[in-house]
Phi, psi and omega in degrees: 000137185266001178086001178260127182304146180262149180258177178240026184190245192268034177086004180262133180236141175064108191306310183293319179291329187049055182280119176271087184299322180298316177297315181298317178296321178299318179295332179264021178055038180058025179260102184295327178294317177297318179298317178300319179295317179297321178295319179296318177298317179298317179303316181293311182292325181293323178298318178295315179295324177300315178298322177295319177296312180302315179294322178297321177295314180301320183265007183051043180257089184297325180296319179295317178298314182300313181297315181291319179295321178299317179298314179297314182302311183295315180292319179297319179298319182290340179256007178071022180269078189297322180298314179293317179302315183295317179295315180297322178297316178301315180297315182297314181302313181294316184288333175296334177270006177097000182263158173233005185296316179297316178299318178299316183286334184254002182302317180293326176296315179296319178300318179295320178295321179292327175294320177294323179299326180299339180282347179287000000 
């Protein structure tokens, strides 16, 4: 066993994350060790970006929210983490227009997804 959770269908693992493991493995050239390393790097960077989003919401700093959400969105997309990507995309779109309301409303959702990510 390579330490990567197995799915029961179309390559998706963990309902909230909507992790497309097959896509992620493809991006890592089918190298499970590399994929595990990339996921660990993402966990660390995402925790930092989450804090930036939270602080941006507290300070009504839409640019900070947008930058951090963009970072999460791109990295999540490259790893097939569709649930995280979708929430980050919503945050990014709103904050690019100067708002922080979506980020404020979805912060707990993102936090729950990141907690789920820790199980990978």
